[in-house]
Wavefront OBJ file of the C-alpha trace (Angstrom):
o trace
v -22.023 39.570 21.931
v -21.915 36.084 20.423
v -18.464 34.669 19.882
v -17.773 33.897 16.204
v -17.176 30.237 16.996
v -20.708 30.008 18.309
v -22.315 31.801 15.377
v -20.724 30.238 12.331
v -19.498 26.671 12.072
v -18.474 24.433 9.202
v -19.842 20.935 9.650
v -21.022 18.204 7.319
v -23.213 15.110 7.649
v -26.534 14.916 9.449
v -27.451 17.543 12.003
v -30.016 19.079 14.311
v -31.905 22.336 13.836
v -32.834 24.437 16.842
v -35.916 26.662 16.785
v -36.732 29.601 19.047
v -40.488 30.219 19.030
v -41.395 33.372 20.910
v -44.514 35.456 21.266
v -43.633 37.594 18.237
v -40.834 35.846 16.335
v -39.501 32.507 15.182
v -35.879 31.800 14.283
v -33.926 28.643 13.499
v -30.463 27.350 12.680
v -28.333 24.223 12.509
v -26.576 23.641 15.849
v -23.669 21.233 16.296
v -22.997 19.290 19.524
v -20.287 21.864 20.327
v -22.692 24.825 20.015
v -21.686 26.210 16.630
v -24.539 27.614 14.516
v -24.890 27.506 10.725
v -27.736 28.065 8.282
v -29.259 30.779 10.420
v -32.767 31.639 9.189
v -32.808 35.162 10.566
v -35.631 36.333 12.821
v -39.056 36.012 11.189
v -41.695 38.188 12.834
v -45.106 36.567 13.201
v -48.478 38.011 14.196
v -49.777 34.859 15.891
v -52.653 34.627 13.438
v -53.593 31.149 14.644
v -52.094 27.789 15.470
v -52.096 26.311 11.916
v -50.566 29.468 10.473
v -47.796 29.524 13.060
v -47.018 25.820 12.566
v -46.638 26.592 8.855
v -44.339 29.534 9.677
v -42.114 27.297 11.830
v -41.900 24.804 8.969
v -40.931 27.592 6.555
v -38.295 28.789 9.000
v -36.755 25.310 9.356
v -36.751 24.835 5.589
v -34.994 28.181 5.190
v -32.187 26.857 7.399
v -32.111 23.644 5.367
v -31.868 25.605 2.125
v -29.109 27.812 3.526
v -27.011 24.742 4.353
v -28.338 21.525 2.810
v -27.693 18.347 4.800
v -29.612 15.442 6.306
v -31.931 16.536 9.128
v -31.633 14.262 12.152
v -34.000 16.060 14.561
v -35.485 19.438 15.473
v -35.517 20.967 18.949
v -38.071 23.700 19.639
v -37.719 26.111 22.545
v -41.101 27.713 23.166
v -42.447 30.260 25.645
v -44.855 27.755 27.161
v -45.415 24.981 29.640
v -44.778 21.777 27.715
v -45.127 18.032 28.112
v -41.900 16.826 26.454
v -42.859 13.156 26.573
v -46.067 13.701 24.585
v -44.694 16.606 22.577
v -47.567 18.882 23.576
v -47.812 22.534 24.493
v -49.827 22.578 27.704
v -50.237 26.343 28.015
v -48.640 29.269 26.188
v -50.243 32.455 27.573
v -48.602 34.894 25.162
v -49.520 32.737 22.159
v -52.987 31.998 23.564
v -52.478 28.240 23.112
v -53.726 25.397 25.267
v -53.098 21.676 24.713
v -51.570 21.748 21.235
v -49.745 18.703 19.711
v -46.954 20.860 18.319
v -44.224 18.200 18.102
v -46.514 15.769 16.288
v -47.719 18.398 13.831
v -44.198 19.605 13.062
v -42.811 16.072 12.759
v -45.523 15.251 10.230
v -44.478 18.189 8.053
v -40.713 17.910 8.518
v -40.461 14.089 8.486
v -38.095 14.035 11.453
v -38.330 13.740 15.264
v -39.248 16.998 17.013
v -38.586 17.679 20.701
v -40.153 20.486 22.771
v -38.558 22.308 25.688
v -39.588 25.446 27.564
v -37.644 28.404 26.179
v -36.191 29.532 29.516
v -35.016 25.984 30.227
v -33.546 25.834 26.717
v -31.728 29.117 27.326
v -30.399 27.782 30.610
v -29.197 24.587 28.964
v -27.526 26.536 26.163
v -25.793 28.929 28.558
v -24.742 26.052 30.818
v -23.257 24.116 27.942
v -21.595 26.900 25.992
v -22.116 30.300 27.619
v -22.287 32.280 30.837
v -23.277 29.316 33.029
v -20.254 27.172 32.268
v -18.366 26.054 35.348
v -21.207 26.740 37.806
v -23.468 24.093 39.339
v -25.660 26.577 41.268
v -26.988 29.422 39.191
v -30.166 31.110 38.026
v -31.008 32.106 34.463
v -33.565 34.893 33.961
v -34.735 35.646 30.420
v -36.777 38.835 29.960
v -38.188 39.512 26.509
v -41.815 39.712 25.454
v -42.444 37.499 28.499
v -40.404 36.533 31.559
v -39.032 33.045 32.061
v -36.464 31.430 34.284
v -34.744 28.179 35.086
v -32.108 27.130 37.567
v -29.238 24.721 37.974
v -29.081 23.545 41.584
v -26.454 21.082 42.761
v -25.578 20.280 39.159
v -29.177 19.493 38.121
v -31.289 21.484 35.670
v -34.567 21.582 37.580
v -37.867 20.428 36.058
v -40.601 20.737 38.687
v -43.361 18.228 39.387
v -45.074 18.750 36.007
v -42.120 20.073 33.981
v -43.170 23.685 34.605
v -40.366 24.814 36.923
v -39.257 28.417 36.588
v -42.488 30.317 35.850
v -41.168 33.235 37.883
v -42.751 35.713 35.485
v -46.068 34.765 37.069
v -44.978 35.281 40.652
v -46.749 38.226 42.298
v -44.818 41.491 42.317
v -47.714 43.872 43.083
v -50.698 42.462 44.948
v -53.875 43.106 42.952
v -51.842 44.939 40.342
v -51.899 45.070 36.569
v -53.592 42.191 34.735
v -51.278 39.617 33.211
v -51.740 37.366 30.177
v -52.140 34.512 32.650
v -55.244 34.343 34.913
v -53.481 36.341 37.665
v -52.793 40.028 38.345
v -49.679 41.849 39.505
v -47.227 39.326 38.019
v -43.570 40.174 37.454
v -44.175 39.806 33.711
v -46.995 42.358 33.833
v -44.418 44.995 34.861
v -41.120 44.130 33.134
v -42.205 41.947 30.177
v -41.925 43.587 26.770
v -45.659 43.339 26.052
v -46.433 45.083 29.359
v -43.969 47.913 28.730
v -45.516 48.538 25.310
v -49.008 48.406 26.777
v -48.196 50.967 29.502
v -46.626 53.241 26.910
v -49.727 53.086 24.700
v -51.961 53.935 27.653
v -49.756 56.883 28.649
v -49.615 58.236 25.100
v -53.396 57.985 24.820
v -53.824 59.698 28.194
v -51.583 62.574 27.093
v -53.546 63.168 23.918
v -51.317 61.551 21.326
v -48.490 63.467 19.696
v -46.603 65.145 22.551
v -44.229 62.279 23.278
v -41.508 61.111 20.915
v -42.832 57.601 21.570
v -45.875 58.394 19.465
v -43.909 60.107 16.708
v -41.604 57.110 16.202
v -44.422 54.850 14.935
v -47.171 55.011 12.323
v -50.060 54.122 14.639
v -50.385 53.866 18.444
v -50.879 50.099 18.127
v -47.290 49.818 16.861
v -45.808 51.166 20.104
v -43.630 48.480 21.706
v -40.914 48.194 24.327
v -38.402 48.773 21.542
v -40.133 52.084 20.735
v -39.910 53.135 24.374
v -36.190 52.299 24.541
v -35.451 54.276 21.370
v -37.301 57.306 22.737
v -35.469 56.859 26.051
v -32.100 56.990 24.294
v -33.227 60.230 22.646
v -34.143 61.823 25.962
v -37.961 61.721 25.798
v -39.384 62.514 29.252
v -42.221 59.964 29.133
v -39.873 57.216 27.969
v -37.429 58.103 30.771
v -40.206 57.762 33.347
v -41.350 54.434 31.923
v -37.794 53.055 31.901
v -37.261 54.206 35.484
v -40.378 52.240 36.439
v -38.945 49.158 34.720
v -35.693 49.619 36.636
v -37.522 49.675 39.985
v -39.757 46.706 39.227
v -36.867 44.712 37.785
v -34.720 45.409 40.854
v -37.506 44.341 43.237
v -38.070 41.138 41.256
v -34.384 40.239 41.162
v -33.899 40.850 44.895
v -36.724 38.422 45.650
v -35.441 35.787 43.246
v -31.871 35.970 44.522
v -33.066 35.725 48.131
v -35.224 32.737 47.214
v -32.794 30.750 45.048
v -29.409 31.653 46.610
v -27.573 31.273 43.270
v -23.834 31.646 42.924
v -24.430 33.306 39.572
v -27.359 35.187 38.024
v -27.385 35.137 34.211
v -29.627 37.736 32.553
v -30.727 37.676 28.928
v -33.545 38.503 26.540
v -34.604 41.539 24.557
v -35.319 43.787 27.558
v -31.858 43.191 29.015
v -30.286 43.747 25.585
v -32.349 46.896 25.049
v -31.416 48.420 28.426
v -27.732 47.546 28.955
v -27.491 49.961 31.892
v -29.754 47.617 33.924
v -26.961 45.339 35.124
v -25.214 47.839 37.452
v -28.625 48.898 38.811
v -29.489 45.286 39.609
v -26.073 44.597 41.141
v -26.533 47.559 43.477
v -30.062 46.451 44.420
v -28.751 42.991 45.303
v -25.903 44.418 47.397
v -28.210 46.835 49.220
v -31.314 44.704 49.758
v -30.503 40.980 49.682
v -29.667 38.852 52.696
v -25.889 38.814 53.393
v -25.482 35.247 52.105
v -27.044 36.193 48.750
v -25.639 39.716 48.331
v -22.399 38.574 46.671
v -24.040 36.728 43.765
v -22.241 37.273 40.471
v -24.553 39.031 37.969
v -23.605 38.508 34.315
v -25.151 38.904 30.887
v -26.080 35.817 28.840
v -23.269 35.118 26.367
v -25.118 33.503 23.470
v -27.236 36.557 22.669
v -30.359 36.103 20.543
v -29.383 32.504 19.670
v -29.469 31.285 23.277
v -32.820 29.492 23.024
v -32.279 27.829 19.658
v -28.833 26.591 20.762
v -30.293 25.150 23.968
v -33.265 23.605 22.147
v -30.921 21.899 19.695
v -28.687 20.689 22.542
v -31.777 19.128 24.096
v -32.646 17.419 20.800
v -29.074 16.174 20.428
v -29.257 14.569 23.843
v -32.686 13.088 23.203
v -31.062 11.556 20.122
v -28.379 10.040 22.357
v -25.514 12.337 21.332
v -23.506 13.554 24.317
v -22.197 17.126 24.168
v -18.638 17.952 25.259
v -19.697 18.603 28.856
v -21.299 16.092 31.197
v -24.993 15.290 30.774
v -27.387 17.121 33.028
v -29.476 15.041 35.360
v -32.581 16.434 33.676
v -31.666 14.902 30.336
v -30.524 11.642 31.880
v -33.988 11.351 33.433
v -35.589 12.153 30.087
v -33.542 9.372 28.507
v -34.598 6.940 31.226
v -38.259 7.800 30.646
v -37.833 7.202 26.946
v -36.327 3.724 27.513
v -38.808 2.857 30.242
v -38.173 1.385 33.710
v -35.999 -1.674 33.890
v -34.536 -1.185 30.401
v -30.786 -1.636 29.967
v -28.714 1.547 29.882
l 1 2 3 4 5 6 7 8 9 10 11 12 13 14 15 16 17 18 19 20 21 22 23 24 25 26 27 28 29 30 31 32 33 34 35 36 37 38 39 40 41 42 43 44 45 46 47 48 49 50 51 52 53 54 55 56 57 58 59 60 61 62 63 64 65 66 67 68 69 70 71 72 73 74 75 76 77 78 79 80 81 82 83 84 85 86 87 88 89 90 91 92 93 94 95 96 97 98 99 100 101 102 103 104 105 106 107 108 109 110 111 112 113 114 115 116 117 118 119 120 121 122 123 124 125 126 127 128 129 130 131 132 133 134 135 136 137 138 139 140 141 142 143 144 145 146 147 148 149 150 151 152 153 154 155 156 157 158 159 160 161 162 163 164 165 166 167 168 169 170 171 172 173 174 175 176 177 178 179 180 181 182 183 184 185 186 187 188 189 190 191 192 193 194 195 196 197 198 199 200 201 202 203 204 205 206 207 208 209 210 211 212 213 214 215 216 217 218 219 220 221 222 223 224 225 226 227 228 229 230 231 232 233 234 235 236 237 238 239 240 241 242 243 244 245 246 247 248 249 250 251 252 253 254 255 256 257 258 259 260 261 262 263 264 265 266 267 268 269 270 271 272 273 274 275 276 277 278 279 280 281 282 283 284 285 286 287 288 289 290 291 292 293 294 295 296 297 298 299 300 301 302 303 304 305 306 307 308 309 310 311 312 313 314 315 316 317 318 319 320 321 322 323 324 325 326 327 328 329 330 331 332 333 334 335 336 337 338 339 340 341 342 343 344 345 346 347 348 349 350 351 352 353
């Protein structure tokens, strides 16, 4: 649940809009340096009909926020499910959008007439939760966002990690099942191919087709089999459908195995879980806590497992916080080392602070 102070603010003057661009939706809103959100666009579902069309949809979304609360636009921060080059403003690779090497920041800036900054969506979520949500007060924690895809980022020793090419945290493409189900990346058996929303929907469609169509409630909840999604499975699960129960139990097992490995590998003091799959299956948290207690190394077994606090606005809040800092506006908490390094790169070596 999002606290009211984080969902509705009353601010004037120039501001920053945060955008959350996912595999199936885009949403935006004004975000203040203290995390309050105004001019929320509402989630706009897209069909990923092509790069130009989606750029135009992002522009429409931002303008909807501007119309909802008119003010001067200082910058836009975009959190996207992709590997990005923030210095050049390019999307390097977005497997669920099927994009490679796209100049998204440049194209958006041309349309919006303002600076645009890109950040990976999981890193944006981590920054948002660290600033204003479930990560506050911890300098060693792991954020795992599970929606259509699976992304992660970590704060270690007070630093929000980047990786050698700004692609840290692609845990969704770590192997969970050797030689297993094909992923949207070039690999097979990835974590995302078992607990990502697209994979859950895909398995459900295959099972419904194998059973001959109409026997499961999953099929009866939608107009055509192609409309079956993870959300459909969760609704049928809540209504007691046997196929949906089996599919959710599979998700529980795969999710638990993935989390045990990640906790053993990262040794976080806190594990923050968010995204549509976590929201859709609220009973997952006690299952994951038990798996960690039973199967992790003793030093990792006492990790605190909590739900992300900022809800569906986590990414847009974090993306806007990133844009604020790239604009030189310090938030209430201390700067992360990641953003200090980004500022240094922008000024260039040897420049005065």
